[in-house]
C-alpha positions in Angstrom: 75.9 79.5 111.3 77.4 78.0 114.5 81.1 78.3 114.3 82.0 77.6 117.9 82.8 74.0 117.2 85.2 74.7 114.3 88.8 73.9 115.5 90.9 77.0 115.5 94.6 76.8 116.3 97.5 79.1 116.8 100.7 77.5 115.4 103.5 79.8 116.7 106.2 77.6 115.0 104.6 78.4 111.6 103.5 82.0 112.5 100.1 80.9 111.5 96.5 80.7 112.7 94.4 77.9 111.2 90.7 77.0 111.1 89.5 73.5 110.2 86.3 73.4 108.2 84.7 70.4 106.4 88.0 68.6 105.9 89.9 71.7 104.8 92.1 74.2 106.5 92.0 77.9 106.1 94.8 80.0 107.5 96.3 83.4 108.4 100.0 84.0 108.1 101.7 86.6 110.3 105.1 88.0 111.1 106.2 89.5 114.4 108.3 92.6 114.4 109.0 94.0 117.8 105.8 94.0 119.7 103.5 94.1 116.7 102.0 91.2 114.7 101.6 91.8 111.0 98.8 89.8 109.5 100.3 89.1 106.1 97.9 86.8 104.3 94.6 85.0 104.7 93.9 81.9 102.6 90.7 79.9 102.2 90.7 76.8 100.1 88.7 77.1 96.9 86.1 74.5 98.1 85.2 76.8 101.0 85.2 80.2 99.3 81.9 82.2 99.4 80.7 80.5 102.6 81.9 83.0 105.2 84.9 80.9 106.2 87.4 83.7 105.7 85.3 86.0 107.9 85.1 83.4 110.7 88.9 82.9 110.4 89.6 86.6 110.8 87.1 87.0 113.6 88.8 84.1 115.6 92.2 85.5 114.8 91.3 88.9 116.2 89.6 87.2 119.2 93.0 85.6 120.0 94.9 88.8 119.4 92.5 90.9 121.6 92.4 88.3 124.4 96.2 88.4 124.5 96.4 92.2 124.1 98.6 91.9 121.0 99.2 94.9 118.8 98.5 94.0 115.2 98.5 95.5 111.7 96.4 94.0 108.9 98.6 93.9 105.8 96.4 91.5 103.8 93.8 93.4 101.8 91.0 91.0 102.7 91.7 91.4 106.4 92.0 95.2 106.0 88.5 95.2 104.3 87.0 93.1 107.1 88.4 95.4 109.8 87.2 98.5 107.9 83.6 97.0 107.7 83.8 95.7 111.3 86.0 97.9 113.4 84.7 96.3 116.5 86.9 93.2 115.6 89.8 95.1 117.0 89.2 95.8 120.6 92.9 95.7 121.5 95.7 98.1 120.4 96.4 98.2 116.7 99.6 99.8 115.4 
């Protein structure tokens, strides 16, 4: 599945990353404490569940965090599970 053309956005005013997919938006909410970003919650609309959208969202979120050398902590159980299965997602520092 080619996901390179899926619009991904960082919305700092909402402390959120979003991924547009088939007329729906999936998102990750985060909170910044000190120099660490806590990934609090990932949400995929019901119409998109089971299609790998959540994984793409988390991969794109970590690509952004790694590119900007941002320390992060996955609080969301879904994000934790993905990182555990794919530790290479996190190439930057993680608290």
